[in-house]
PDB file of N, CA, C and O in Angstrom:
ATOM      1  N   UNK A   1    -192.108 -29.742-225.374  1.00  0.00           N
ATOM      2  CA  UNK A   1    -190.477 -29.958-225.336  1.00  0.00           C
ATOM      3  C   UNK A   1    -189.964 -28.807-226.074  1.00  0.00           C
ATOM      4  O   UNK A   1    -190.410 -28.396-227.146  1.00  0.00           O
ATOM      5  N   UNK A   2    -188.824 -28.239-225.294  1.00  0.00           N
ATOM      6  CA  UNK A   2    -188.087 -26.963-225.704  1.00  0.00           C
ATOM      7  C   UNK A   2    -187.220 -27.393-226.960  1.00  0.00           C
ATOM      8  O   UNK A   2    -186.869 -28.530-227.276  1.00  0.00           O
ATOM      9  N   UNK A   3    -186.998 -26.336-227.515  1.00  0.00           N
ATOM     10  CA  UNK A   3    -186.025 -26.434-228.750  1.00  0.00           C
ATOM     11  C   UNK A   3    -184.791 -27.125-228.334  1.00  0.00           C
ATOM     12  O   UNK A   3    -184.331 -28.031-229.029  1.00  0.00           O
ATOM     13  N   UNK A   4    -184.190 -26.718-227.156  1.00  0.00           N
ATOM     14  CA  UNK A   4    -182.888 -27.281-226.752  1.00  0.00           C
ATOM     15  C   UNK A   4    -182.807 -28.787-226.507  1.00  0.00           C
ATOM     16  O   UNK A   4    -181.874 -29.508-226.860  1.00  0.00           O
ATOM     17  N   UNK A   5    -183.933 -29.174-225.841  1.00  0.00           N
ATOM     18  CA  UNK A   5    -184.251 -30.616-225.664  1.00  0.00           C
ATOM     19  C   UNK A   5    -184.472 -31.271-227.006  1.00  0.00           C
ATOM     20  O   UNK A   5    -183.823 -32.294-227.224  1.00  0.00           O
ATOM     21  N   UNK A   6    -185.299 -30.825-227.943  1.00  0.00           N
ATOM     22  CA  UNK A   6    -185.440 -31.461-229.248  1.00  0.00           C
ATOM     23  C   UNK A   6    -184.290 -31.676-229.930  1.00  0.00           C
ATOM     24  O   UNK A   6    -184.060 -32.715-230.549  1.00  0.00           O
ATOM     25  N   UNK A   7    -183.398 -30.554-229.837  1.00  0.00           N
ATOM     26  CA  UNK A   7    -182.021 -30.470-230.623  1.00  0.00           C
ATOM     27  C   UNK A   7    -181.117 -31.622-230.042  1.00  0.00           C
ATOM     28  O   UNK A   7    -180.468 -32.359-230.785  1.00  0.00           O
ATOM     29  N   UNK A   8    -181.111 -31.741-228.594  1.00  0.00           N
ATOM     30  CA  UNK A   8    -180.340 -32.735-228.024  1.00  0.00           C
ATOM     31  C   UNK A   8    -180.650 -34.144-228.441  1.00  0.00           C
ATOM     32  O   UNK A   8    -179.777 -34.928-228.815  1.00  0.00           O
ATOM     33  N   UNK A   9    -182.080 -34.470-228.351  1.00  0.00           N
ATOM     34  CA  UNK A   9    -182.567 -35.754-228.767  1.00  0.00           C
ATOM     35  C   UNK A   9    -182.360 -36.054-230.224  1.00  0.00           C
ATOM     36  O   UNK A   9    -182.250 -37.240-230.534  1.00  0.00           O
ATOM     37  N   UNK A  10    -182.292 -35.112-231.184  1.00  0.00           N
ATOM     38  CA  UNK A  10    -182.179 -35.285-232.357  1.00  0.00           C
ATOM     39  C   UNK A  10    -180.552 -35.631-232.650  1.00  0.00           C
ATOM     40  O   UNK A  10    -180.210 -36.637-233.272  1.00  0.00           O
ATOM     41  N   UNK A  11    -179.828 -34.876-232.234  1.00  0.00           N
ATOM     42  CA  UNK A  11    -178.255 -35.160-232.228  1.00  0.00           C
ATOM     43  C   UNK A  11    -177.955 -36.456-231.615  1.00  0.00           C
ATOM     44  O   UNK A  11    -177.074 -37.119-232.163  1.00  0.00           O
ATOM     45  N   UNK A  12    -178.598 -36.995-230.452  1.00  0.00           N
ATOM     46  CA  UNK A  12    -178.303 -38.199-229.834  1.00  0.00           C
ATOM     47  C   UNK A  12    -178.812 -39.523-230.928  1.00  0.00           C
ATOM     48  O   UNK A  12    -178.167 -40.562-231.060  1.00  0.00           O
ATOM     49  N   UNK A  13    -179.891 -39.260-231.530  1.00  0.00           N
ATOM     50  CA  UNK A  13    -180.438 -40.167-232.505  1.00  0.00           C
ATOM     51  C   UNK A  13    -179.499 -40.332-233.734  1.00  0.00           C
ATOM     52  O   UNK A  13    -179.252 -41.388-234.316  1.00  0.00           O
ATOM     53  N   UNK A  14    -179.007 -39.051-234.031  1.00  0.00           N
ATOM     54  CA  UNK A  14    -178.183 -39.105-235.348  1.00  0.00           C
ATOM     55  C   UNK A  14    -176.785 -39.652-234.938  1.00  0.00           C
ATOM     56  O   UNK A  14    -176.273 -40.412-235.760  1.00  0.00           O
ATOM     57  N   UNK A  15    -176.105 -39.400-233.840  1.00  0.00           N
ATOM     58  CA  UNK A  15    -174.959 -39.839-233.495  1.00  0.00           C
ATOM     59  C   UNK A  15    -175.200 -41.480-233.191  1.00  0.00           C
ATOM     60  O   UNK A  15    -174.412 -42.306-233.653  1.00  0.00           O
ATOM     61  N   UNK A  16    -176.136 -41.802-232.530  1.00  0.00           N
ATOM     62  CA  UNK A  16    -176.212 -43.344-232.551  1.00  0.00           C
ATOM     63  C   UNK A  16    -176.164 -44.080-233.773  1.00  0.00           C
ATOM     64  O   UNK A  16    -175.600 -45.167-233.902  1.00  0.00           O
ATOM     65  N   UNK A  17    -176.830 -43.398-234.746  1.00  0.00           N
ATOM     66  CA  UNK A  17    -177.038 -43.895-236.046  1.00  0.00           C
ATOM     67  C   UNK A  17    -175.691 -44.219-236.828  1.00  0.00           C
ATOM     68  O   UNK A  17    -175.615 -45.203-237.563  1.00  0.00           O
ATOM     69  N   UNK A  18    -174.695 -43.392-236.641  1.00  0.00           N
ATOM     70  CA  UNK A  18    -173.410 -43.523-237.006  1.00  0.00           C
ATOM     71  C   UNK A  18    -172.793 -44.928-236.440  1.00  0.00           C
ATOM     72  O   UNK A  18    -172.278 -45.776-237.168  1.00  0.00           O
ATOM     73  N   UNK A  19    -172.917 -45.025-235.165  1.00  0.00           N
ATOM     74  CA  UNK A  19    -172.224 -46.158-234.676  1.00  0.00           C
ATOM     75  C   UNK A  19    -172.991 -47.476-234.678  1.00  0.00           C
ATOM     76  O   UNK A  19    -172.375 -48.518-234.456  1.00  0.00           O
ATOM     77  N   UNK A  20    -174.304 -47.486-234.917  1.00  0.00           N
ATOM     78  CA  UNK A  20    -175.059 -48.673-234.930  1.00  0.00           C
ATOM     79  C   UNK A  20    -175.151 -49.324-236.314  1.00  0.00           C
ATOM     80  O   UNK A  20    -174.769 -48.682-237.292  1.00  0.00           O
ATOM     81  N   UNK A  21    -175.598 -50.466-236.439  1.00  0.00           N
ATOM     82  CA  UNK A  21    -175.830 -50.976-237.848  1.00  0.00           C
ATOM     83  C   UNK A  21    -177.341 -50.645-238.194  1.00  0.00           C
ATOM     84  O   UNK A  21    -177.599 -50.629-239.398  1.00  0.00           O
ATOM     85  N   UNK A  22    -178.274 -50.405-237.403  1.00  0.00           N
ATOM     86  CA  UNK A  22    -179.561 -49.940-237.659  1.00  0.00           C
ATOM     87  C   UNK A  22    -180.039 -48.764-237.030  1.00  0.00           C
ATOM     88  O   UNK A  22    -179.672 -48.530-235.878  1.00  0.00           O
ATOM     89  N   UNK A  23    -180.873 -47.923-237.672  1.00  0.00           N
ATOM     90  CA  UNK A  23    -181.174 -46.433-237.082  1.00  0.00           C
ATOM     91  C   UNK A  23    -182.653 -46.543-237.038  1.00  0.00           C
ATOM     92  O   UNK A  23    -183.324 -47.160-237.866  1.00  0.00           O
ATOM     93  N   UNK A  24    -183.090 -45.925-236.056  1.00  0.00           N
ATOM     94  CA  UNK A  24    -184.546 -45.717-235.583  1.00  0.00           C
ATOM     95  C   UNK A  24    -185.034 -44.437-236.716  1.00  0.00           C
ATOM     96  O   UNK A  24    -185.201 -43.346-236.173  1.00  0.00           O
ATOM     97  N   UNK A  25    -185.204 -44.473-237.800  1.00  0.00           N
ATOM     98  CA  UNK A  25    -185.504 -43.489-238.608  1.00  0.00           C
ATOM     99  C   UNK A  25    -186.815 -42.858-238.307  1.00  0.00           C
ATOM    100  O   UNK A  25    -186.975 -41.639-238.372  1.00  0.00           O
ATOM    101  N   UNK A  26    -187.680 -43.632-238.003  1.00  0.00           N
ATOM    102  CA  UNK A  26    -189.222 -42.970-237.547  1.00  0.00           C
ATOM    103  C   UNK A  26    -188.962 -41.982-236.333  1.00  0.00           C
ATOM    104  O   UNK A  26    -189.540 -40.896-236.353  1.00  0.00           O
ATOM    105  N   UNK A  27    -188.174 -42.282-235.343  1.00  0.00           N
ATOM    106  CA  UNK A  27    -187.961 -41.270-234.383  1.00  0.00           C
ATOM    107  C   UNK A  27    -187.308 -40.168-234.805  1.00  0.00           C
ATOM    108  O   UNK A  27    -187.823 -39.098-234.483  1.00  0.00           O
ATOM    109  N   UNK A  28    -186.253 -40.138-235.479  1.00  0.00           N
ATOM    110  CA  UNK A  28    -185.599 -39.201-236.189  1.00  0.00           C
ATOM    111  C   UNK A  28    -186.643 -38.199-236.943  1.00  0.00           C
ATOM    112  O   UNK A  28    -186.675 -36.978-236.794  1.00  0.00           O
ATOM    113  N   UNK A  29    -187.490 -38.981-237.784  1.00  0.00           N
ATOM    114  CA  UNK A  29    -188.551 -37.972-238.582  1.00  0.00           C
ATOM    115  C   UNK A  29    -189.413 -37.474-237.407  1.00  0.00           C
ATOM    116  O   UNK A  29    -189.676 -36.281-237.561  1.00  0.00           O
ATOM    117  N   UNK A  30    -189.815 -37.872-236.550  1.00  0.00           N
ATOM    118  CA  UNK A  30    -190.663 -37.512-235.497  1.00  0.00           C
ATOM    119  C   UNK A  30    -190.064 -36.110-234.876  1.00  0.00           C
ATOM    120  O   UNK A  30    -190.659 -35.045-234.706  1.00  0.00           O
ATOM    121  N   UNK A  31    -188.884 -36.403-234.630  1.00  0.00           N
ATOM    122  CA  UNK A  31    -188.113 -35.168-233.822  1.00  0.00           C
ATOM    123  C   UNK A  31    -187.881 -33.991-235.053  1.00  0.00           C
ATOM    124  O   UNK A  31    -187.901 -32.811-234.702  1.00  0.00           O
ATOM    125  N   UNK A  32    -187.681 -34.297-236.366  1.00  0.00           N
ATOM    126  CA  UNK A  32    -187.662 -33.125-237.205  1.00  0.00           C
ATOM    127  C   UNK A  32    -188.848 -32.613-237.418  1.00  0.00           C
ATOM    128  O   UNK A  32    -188.870 -31.404-237.653  1.00  0.00           O
ATOM    129  N   UNK A  33    -189.977 -33.261-237.401  1.00  0.00           N
ATOM    130  CA  UNK A  33    -191.289 -32.819-237.803  1.00  0.00           C
ATOM    131  C   UNK A  33    -191.809 -31.874-236.379  1.00  0.00           C
ATOM    132  O   UNK A  33    -192.712 -31.037-236.389  1.00  0.00           O
ATOM    133  N   UNK A  34    -191.055 -32.231-235.317  1.00  0.00           N
ATOM    134  CA  UNK A  34    -191.360 -31.426-234.032  1.00  0.00           C
ATOM    135  C   UNK A  34    -190.778 -30.033-234.090  1.00  0.00           C
ATOM    136  O   UNK A  34    -191.311 -28.953-233.835  1.00  0.00           O
ATOM    137  N   UNK A  35    -189.590 -30.314-234.477  1.00  0.00           N
ATOM    138  CA  UNK A  35    -188.732 -29.202-234.862  1.00  0.00           C
ATOM    139  C   UNK A  35    -189.176 -28.202-235.815  1.00  0.00           C
ATOM    140  O   UNK A  35    -189.027 -26.990-235.660  1.00  0.00           O
ATOM    141  N   UNK A  36    -189.784 -28.823-236.909  1.00  0.00           N
ATOM    142  CA  UNK A  36    -190.461 -27.834-237.798  1.00  0.00           C
ATOM    143  C   UNK A  36    -191.634 -27.157-237.244  1.00  0.00           C
ATOM    144  O   UNK A  36    -191.934 -26.013-237.586  1.00  0.00           O
ATOM    145  N   UNK A  37    -192.305 -27.843-236.395  1.00  0.00           N
ATOM    146  CA  UNK A  37    -193.498 -27.231-235.783  1.00  0.00           C
ATOM    147  C   UNK A  37    -192.931 -26.106-234.856  1.00  0.00           C
ATOM    148  O   UNK A  37    -193.471 -25.004-234.959  1.00  0.00           O
ATOM    149  N   UNK A  38    -192.003 -26.238-234.049  1.00  0.00           N
ATOM    150  CA  UNK A  38    -191.372 -25.039-233.480  1.00  0.00           C
ATOM    151  C   UNK A  38    -190.975 -23.884-234.258  1.00  0.00           C
ATOM    152  O   UNK A  38    -191.196 -22.724-233.909  1.00  0.00           O
ATOM    153  N   UNK A  39    -190.404 -24.221-235.284  1.00  0.00           N
ATOM    154  CA  UNK A  39    -189.975 -23.184-236.263  1.00  0.00           C
ATOM    155  C   UNK A  39    -191.227 -22.439-236.630  1.00  0.00           C
ATOM    156  O   UNK A  39    -191.195 -21.219-236.468  1.00  0.00           O
ATOM    157  N   UNK A  40    -192.277 -22.962-237.078  1.00  0.00           N
ATOM    158  CA  UNK A  40    -193.636 -22.343-237.486  1.00  0.00           C
ATOM    159  C   UNK A  40    -194.099 -21.637-236.325  1.00  0.00           C
ATOM    160  O   UNK A  40    -194.676 -20.581-236.583  1.00  0.00           O
ATOM    161  N   UNK A  41    -193.980 -21.992-234.929  1.00  0.00           N
ATOM    162  CA  UNK A  41    -194.718 -21.301-233.912  1.00  0.00           C
ATOM    163  C   UNK A  41    -193.593 -19.985-233.774  1.00  0.00           C
ATOM    164  O   UNK A  41    -194.062 -18.862-233.589  1.00  0.00           O
ATOM    165  N   UNK A  42    -192.333 -20.140-233.854  1.00  0.00           N
ATOM    166  CA  UNK A  42    -191.718 -18.945-233.881  1.00  0.00           C
ATOM    167  C   UNK A  42    -191.652 -17.899-234.863  1.00  0.00           C
ATOM    168  O   UNK A  42    -191.363 -16.726-234.628  1.00  0.00           O
ATOM    169  N   UNK A  43    -191.935 -18.390-235.962  1.00  0.00           N
ATOM    170  CA  UNK A  43    -192.360 -17.466-237.056  1.00  0.00           C
ATOM    171  C   UNK A  43    -193.595 -16.741-236.905  1.00  0.00           C
ATOM    172  O   UNK A  43    -193.704 -15.582-237.306  1.00  0.00           O
ATOM    173  N   UNK A  44    -194.618 -17.431-236.291  1.00  0.00           N
ATOM    174  CA  UNK A  44    -195.984 -16.803-236.092  1.00  0.00           C
ATOM    175  C   UNK A  44    -195.725 -15.695-235.039  1.00  0.00           C
ATOM    176  O   UNK A  44    -196.089 -14.530-235.198  1.00  0.00           O
ATOM    177  N   UNK A  45    -195.039 -16.175-233.906  1.00  0.00           N
ATOM    178  CA  UNK A  45    -194.571 -15.183-232.771  1.00  0.00           C
ATOM    179  C   UNK A  45    -194.032 -13.980-233.285  1.00  0.00           C
ATOM    180  O   UNK A  45    -194.426 -12.900-232.845  1.00  0.00           O
ATOM    181  N   UNK A  46    -192.992 -14.066-234.356  1.00  0.00           N
ATOM    182  CA  UNK A  46    -192.297 -12.968-234.879  1.00  0.00           C
ATOM    183  C   UNK A  46    -193.192 -12.113-235.659  1.00  0.00           C
ATOM    184  O   UNK A  46    -192.986 -10.905-235.770  1.00  0.00           O
ATOM    185  N   UNK A  47    -194.074 -12.649-236.144  1.00  0.00           N
ATOM    186  CA  UNK A  47    -195.155 -11.700-236.986  1.00  0.00           C
ATOM    187  C   UNK A  47    -195.836 -10.892-236.173  1.00  0.00           C
ATOM    188  O   UNK A  47    -196.208  -9.786-236.567  1.00  0.00           O
ATOM    189  N   UNK A  48    -196.139 -11.430-234.685  1.00  0.00           N
ATOM    190  CA  UNK A  48    -197.245 -10.881-233.951  1.00  0.00           C
ATOM    191  C   UNK A  48    -196.422  -9.932-233.053  1.00  0.00           C
ATOM    192  O   UNK A  48    -197.028  -9.025-232.481  1.00  0.00           O
ATOM    193  N   UNK A  49    -195.097 -10.067-232.886  1.00  0.00           N
ATOM    194  CA  UNK A  49    -194.316  -9.349-231.916  1.00  0.00           C
ATOM    195  C   UNK A  49    -194.089  -7.895-232.461  1.00  0.00           C
ATOM    196  O   UNK A  49    -193.990  -7.592-233.650  1.00  0.00           O
ATOM    197  N   UNK A  50    -194.027  -7.110-231.461  1.00  0.00           N
ATOM    198  CA  UNK A  50    -193.894  -5.716-231.666  1.00  0.00           C
ATOM    199  C   UNK A  50    -192.550  -5.183-231.235  1.00  0.00           C
ATOM    200  O   UNK A  50    -191.958  -4.324-231.889  1.00  0.00           O
ATOM    201  N   UNK A  51    -192.070  -5.723-230.091  1.00  0.00           N
ATOM    202  CA  UNK A  51    -190.853  -5.368-229.520  1.00  0.00           C
ATOM    203  C   UNK A  51    -189.647  -5.735-230.273  1.00  0.00           C
ATOM    204  O   UNK A  51    -189.484  -6.909-230.606  1.00  0.00           O
ATOM    205  N   UNK A  52    -188.783  -4.822-230.571  1.00  0.00           N
ATOM    206  CA  UNK A  52    -187.594  -5.096-231.622  1.00  0.00           C
ATOM    207  C   UNK A  52    -186.494  -6.046-230.831  1.00  0.00           C
ATOM    208  O   UNK A  52    -185.733  -6.780-231.462  1.00  0.00           O
ATOM    209  N   UNK A  53    -186.488  -5.977-229.672  1.00  0.00           N
ATOM    210  CA  UNK A  53    -185.410  -6.710-228.949  1.00  0.00           C
ATOM    211  C   UNK A  53    -185.812  -8.135-229.091  1.00  0.00           C
ATOM    212  O   UNK A  53    -185.002  -8.994-229.441  1.00  0.00           O
ATOM    213  N   UNK A  54    -187.185  -8.418-228.796  1.00  0.00           N
ATOM    214  CA  UNK A  54    -187.737  -9.894-228.899  1.00  0.00           C
ATOM    215  C   UNK A  54    -187.752 -10.241-230.122  1.00  0.00           C
ATOM    216  O   UNK A  54    -187.468 -11.411-230.378  1.00  0.00           O
ATOM    217  N   UNK A  55    -188.048  -9.424-231.086  1.00  0.00           N
ATOM    218  CA  UNK A  55    -188.038  -9.732-232.689  1.00  0.00           C
ATOM    219  C   UNK A  55    -186.799 -10.317-232.958  1.00  0.00           C
ATOM    220  O   UNK A  55    -186.731 -11.427-233.486  1.00  0.00           O
ATOM    221  N   UNK A  56    -185.606  -9.534-232.574  1.00  0.00           N
ATOM    222  CA  UNK A  56    -184.203  -9.964-232.775  1.00  0.00           C
ATOM    223  C   UNK A  56    -184.106 -11.345-232.254  1.00  0.00           C
ATOM    224  O   UNK A  56    -183.792 -12.203-233.080  1.00  0.00           O
ATOM    225  N   UNK A  57    -184.343 -11.761-230.886  1.00  0.00           N
ATOM    226  CA  UNK A  57    -184.199 -12.908-230.345  1.00  0.00           C
ATOM    227  C   UNK A  57    -184.973 -14.093-231.213  1.00  0.00           C
ATOM    228  O   UNK A  57    -184.447 -15.170-231.492  1.00  0.00           O
ATOM    229  N   UNK A  58    -186.125 -13.757-231.537  1.00  0.00           N
ATOM    230  CA  UNK A  58    -186.905 -14.694-232.386  1.00  0.00           C
ATOM    231  C   UNK A  58    -186.120 -15.132-233.529  1.00  0.00           C
ATOM    232  O   UNK A  58    -185.863 -16.285-233.874  1.00  0.00           O
ATOM    233  N   UNK A  59    -185.764 -13.980-234.083  1.00  0.00           N
ATOM    234  CA  UNK A  59    -185.000 -14.201-235.566  1.00  0.00           C
ATOM    235  C   UNK A  59    -183.800 -14.943-235.175  1.00  0.00           C
ATOM    236  O   UNK A  59    -183.544 -15.878-235.933  1.00  0.00           O
ATOM    237  N   UNK A  60    -183.027 -14.782-234.231  1.00  0.00           N
ATOM    238  CA  UNK A  60    -182.021 -15.741-234.023  1.00  0.00           C
ATOM    239  C   UNK A  60    -182.432 -17.188-233.794  1.00  0.00           C
ATOM    240  O   UNK A  60    -181.727 -18.062-234.299  1.00  0.00           O
ATOM    241  N   UNK A  61    -183.521 -17.532-233.072  1.00  0.00           N
ATOM    242  CA  UNK A  61    -184.010 -18.751-232.685  1.00  0.00           C
ATOM    243  C   UNK A  61    -184.370 -19.389-234.075  1.00  0.00           C
ATOM    244  O   UNK A  61    -184.107 -20.568-234.314  1.00  0.00           O
ATOM    245  N   UNK A  62    -184.921 -18.643-234.888  1.00  0.00           N
ATOM    246  CA  UNK A  62    -185.444 -19.039-236.132  1.00  0.00           C
ATOM    247  C   UNK A  62    -184.342 -19.646-237.069  1.00  0.00           C
ATOM    248  O   UNK A  62    -184.455 -20.673-237.737  1.00  0.00           O
ATOM    249  N   UNK A  63    -183.140 -18.727-236.981  1.00  0.00           N
ATOM    250  CA  UNK A  63    -182.024 -19.167-237.679  1.00  0.00           C
ATOM    251  C   UNK A  63    -181.324 -20.222-237.196  1.00  0.00           C
ATOM    252  O   UNK A  63    -180.761 -20.920-238.040  1.00  0.00           O
ATOM    253  N   UNK A  64    -181.204 -20.547-235.947  1.00  0.00           N
ATOM    254  CA  UNK A  64    -180.642 -21.629-235.313  1.00  0.00           C
ATOM    255  C   UNK A  64    -181.477 -22.988-235.773  1.00  0.00           C
ATOM    256  O   UNK A  64    -180.988 -23.984-236.307  1.00  0.00           O
ATOM    257  N   UNK A  65    -182.764 -22.778-235.449  1.00  0.00           N
ATOM    258  CA  UNK A  65    -183.712 -24.045-235.870  1.00  0.00           C
ATOM    259  C   UNK A  65    -183.617 -24.153-237.204  1.00  0.00           C
ATOM    260  O   UNK A  65    -183.572 -25.358-237.453  1.00  0.00           O
ATOM    261  N   UNK A  66    -183.557 -23.437-238.327  1.00  0.00           N
ATOM    262  CA  UNK A  66    -183.538 -23.673-239.735  1.00  0.00           C
ATOM    263  C   UNK A  66    -182.133 -24.206-239.946  1.00  0.00           C
ATOM    264  O   UNK A  66    -182.060 -25.016-240.870  1.00  0.00           O
ATOM    265  N   UNK A  67    -181.075 -23.960-239.351  1.00  0.00           N
ATOM    266  CA  UNK A  67    -179.749 -24.562-239.727  1.00  0.00           C
ATOM    267  C   UNK A  67    -179.746 -26.077-239.164  1.00  0.00           C
ATOM    268  O   UNK A  67    -179.108 -26.961-239.736  1.00  0.00           O
ATOM    269  N   UNK A  68    -180.499 -26.305-238.015  1.00  0.00           N
ATOM    270  CA  UNK A  68    -180.390 -27.678-237.439  1.00  0.00           C
ATOM    271  C   UNK A  68    -181.412 -28.446-238.247  1.00  0.00           C
ATOM    272  O   UNK A  68    -181.236 -29.656-238.391  1.00  0.00           O
ATOM    273  N   UNK A  69    -182.455 -27.862-238.783  1.00  0.00           N
ATOM    274  CA  UNK A  69    -183.225 -28.774-239.646  1.00  0.00           C
ATOM    275  C   UNK A  69    -182.679 -29.160-240.809  1.00  0.00           C
ATOM    276  O   UNK A  69    -183.036 -30.231-241.298  1.00  0.00           O
ATOM    277  N   UNK A  70    -181.744 -28.374-241.436  1.00  0.00           N
ATOM    278  CA  UNK A  70    -181.212 -28.504-242.628  1.00  0.00           C
ATOM    279  C   UNK A  70    -180.095 -29.673-242.525  1.00  0.00           C
ATOM    280  O   UNK A  70    -180.014 -30.569-243.365  1.00  0.00           O
ATOM    281  N   UNK A  71    -179.225 -29.559-241.375  1.00  0.00           N
ATOM    282  CA  UNK A  71    -178.264 -30.620-240.863  1.00  0.00           C
ATOM    283  C   UNK A  71    -179.032 -31.851-240.699  1.00  0.00           C
ATOM    284  O   UNK A  71    -178.700 -32.879-241.288  1.00  0.00           O
ATOM    285  N   UNK A  72    -180.171 -31.786-239.827  1.00  0.00           N
ATOM    286  CA  UNK A  72    -180.901 -32.939-239.470  1.00  0.00           C
ATOM    287  C   UNK A  72    -181.211 -33.885-240.773  1.00  0.00           C
ATOM    288  O   UNK A  72    -180.876 -35.059-240.937  1.00  0.00           O
ATOM    289  N   UNK A  73    -182.025 -32.937-241.738  1.00  0.00           N
ATOM    290  CA  UNK A  73    -182.466 -33.687-242.928  1.00  0.00           C
ATOM    291  C   UNK A  73    -181.236 -34.254-243.717  1.00  0.00           C
ATOM    292  O   UNK A  73    -181.395 -35.250-244.424  1.00  0.00           O
ATOM    293  N   UNK A  74    -180.021 -33.647-243.613  1.00  0.00           N
ATOM    294  CA  UNK A  74    -178.948 -34.094-244.557  1.00  0.00           C
ATOM    295  C   UNK A  74    -178.493 -35.403-243.849  1.00  0.00           C
ATOM    296  O   UNK A  74    -178.462 -36.482-244.442  1.00  0.00           O
ATOM    297  N   UNK A  75    -178.141 -35.242-242.538  1.00  0.00           N
ATOM    298  CA  UNK A  75    -177.951 -36.475-241.853  1.00  0.00           C
ATOM    299  C   UNK A  75    -178.811 -37.853-241.811  1.00  0.00           C
ATOM    300  O   UNK A  75    -178.400 -38.989-241.576  1.00  0.00           O
ATOM    301  N   UNK A  76    -180.097 -37.425-242.103  1.00  0.00           N
ATOM    302  CA  UNK A  76    -181.183 -38.421-242.101  1.00  0.00           C
ATOM    303  C   UNK A  76    -181.085 -39.019-243.374  1.00  0.00           C
ATOM    304  O   UNK A  76    -181.373 -40.205-243.532  1.00  0.00           O
ATOM    305  N   UNK A  77    -180.683 -38.262-244.336  1.00  0.00           N
ATOM    306  CA  UNK A  77    -180.483 -38.858-245.979  1.00  0.00           C
ATOM    307  C   UNK A  77    -179.332 -39.603-245.855  1.00  0.00           C
ATOM    308  O   UNK A  77    -179.260 -40.537-246.654  1.00  0.00           O
ATOM    309  N   UNK A  78    -178.252 -39.447-244.963  1.00  0.00           N
ATOM    310  CA  UNK A  78    -177.129 -40.226-245.054  1.00  0.00           C
ATOM    311  C   UNK A  78    -177.225 -41.424-244.298  1.00  0.00           C
ATOM    312  O   UNK A  78    -176.448 -42.361-244.479  1.00  0.00           O
ATOM    313  N   UNK A  79    -178.174 -41.440-243.428  1.00  0.00           N
ATOM    314  CA  UNK A  79    -178.478 -42.574-242.730  1.00  0.00           C
ATOM    315  C   UNK A  79    -179.677 -43.356-243.130  1.00  0.00           C
ATOM    316  O   UNK A  79    -180.077 -44.282-242.424  1.00  0.00           O
ATOM    317  N   UNK A  80    -180.216 -43.044-244.148  1.00  0.00           N
ATOM    318  CA  UNK A  80    -181.525 -43.917-244.736  1.00  0.00           C
ATOM    319  C   UNK A  80    -181.118 -45.109-245.034  1.00  0.00           C
ATOM    320  O   UNK A  80    -181.937 -45.989-244.769  1.00  0.00           O
ATOM    321  N   UNK A  81    -180.070 -45.474-245.525  1.00  0.00           N
ATOM    322  CA  UNK A  81    -179.541 -47.003-245.920  1.00  0.00           C
ATOM    323  C   UNK A  81    -179.622 -47.703-244.659  1.00  0.00           C
ATOM    324  O   UNK A  81    -179.926 -48.872-244.896  1.00  0.00           O
ATOM    325  N   UNK A  82    -179.468 -47.475-243.294  1.00  0.00           N
ATOM    326  CA  UNK A  82    -179.310 -48.018-242.245  1.00  0.00           C
ATOM    327  C   UNK A  82    -180.736 -48.175-241.581  1.00  0.00           C
ATOM    328  O   UNK A  82    -180.782 -48.771-240.504  1.00  0.00           O
ATOM    329  N   UNK A  83    -181.971 -47.659-242.170  1.00  0.00           N
ATOM    330  CA  UNK A  83    -183.075 -47.647-241.513  1.00  0.00           C
ATOM    331  C   UNK A  83    -183.808 -49.057-241.249  1.00  0.00           C
ATOM    332  O   UNK A  83    -183.748 -50.050-241.973  1.00  0.00           O
ATOM    333  N   UNK A  84    -184.464 -48.917-240.126  1.00  0.00           N
ATOM    334  CA  UNK A  84    -185.220 -50.306-239.951  1.00  0.00           C
ATOM    335  C   UNK A  84    -186.462 -50.534-240.851  1.00  0.00           C
ATOM    336  O   UNK A  84    -187.097 -51.586-240.771  1.00  0.00           O
TER     337      UNK A  84
END
């Protein structure tokens, strides 16, 4: 699953959590774990990459994923009271 799709799914579940009385926290945790794996893969690619243009692109992607993870974990904590 691509980063964009993971982020979209995570955002959908977090938004649904605001509107509903119960939240599927296990699914949110699963998506956060997958996003963490993607971040690790990007960091590994960054170490192996020699092209500066590609390195800059990978660094940007890593920053985006890191910020989304931070936001996702924060929202997950906020929704923890509604977990099934």
